[in-house]
N, C-alpha and C positions, 0 to 999 in steps of 0.2 A: 275532471281534472286527475292527472296522474301524480305519482309520487315525486316527479321531478319538480313540479311547481311547489308542492308542499315542503319538500326537503330543502330547497335552495333559497327560499325567499329571505330568510334571515341567516346571514352569513357573517363571518368575521375574518380578519386577515390571518388569524391563527390557523385557519383552514387552508390557506393558500398552498403550502407545500404539499398537502395531501391531494388537493385538487390538481395541482401541476403533475403530480405523480400519476394520478388516474388518467389524466389527459394523455400523458406520454405512453402509458400502457395501452390506451385505446387508439393511439394514432391520431388524436385530435389536437389541434393547435390550442395551446393554453393562452387565454386572453385575460385572465384575472377573475377574482371573486366578484368585483363590482360589475363586470360585464355579465356575469352569470345572474346577478340580481336584476339587472336590466332585462335580460332575457326572460326571467321568471315573471317579473312584473308585467311585461308586455304580453306574455302568453296568458297570464291569469286574466287580464282585462279582455283579451280577445276571446277567451273561452267562456267567461262568465258575463262579460259586458257591463260589469259594475265597478266603476272607478273607486267608489267609496270602500267597497270590500277589499280591493287591491291595496288601497291606502292603509287600511287597518292591518292587513296581512303583512305588509312590508314595514309596518311600524312607523309610518309617517304621521305626524301630527296634523298635517294639512293636505287636503286634496291637491292644492296648488303644487306641492312638491311632487306628488305622484304624476300630475299632468306633465311636468317637465321630464320626469324620469321615464315615462312610458314612450316607446317609439311607435308612432302611428304609421301605418302603411297606406299608401294610396290604393293598394289592392283591396284592403278591408273597407275603405271608404267607398270605392266603386261598387263593391258587393252590396254594402248597406243601402246605398242610394238606388242601386239597380233593383232592389226588392220592393221599392215603394210602388 
């Protein structure tokens, strides 16, 4: 895992102006801090394959919250099934 996942998993709205500024400077569309959390949570689960670890890292009290939060991709499922 790289610094992106570690750095952005826990965020607050107070960081929104800074993130918007960084996105503008980098020519990247700003979509909000919550979207960044979703991205980080999804990436963490894809890289480590451990939903419980992602839940702890994101500060969720329940894995059910993390399941809703994480965006699963059909490509990841196809790859996993294809390896059987």
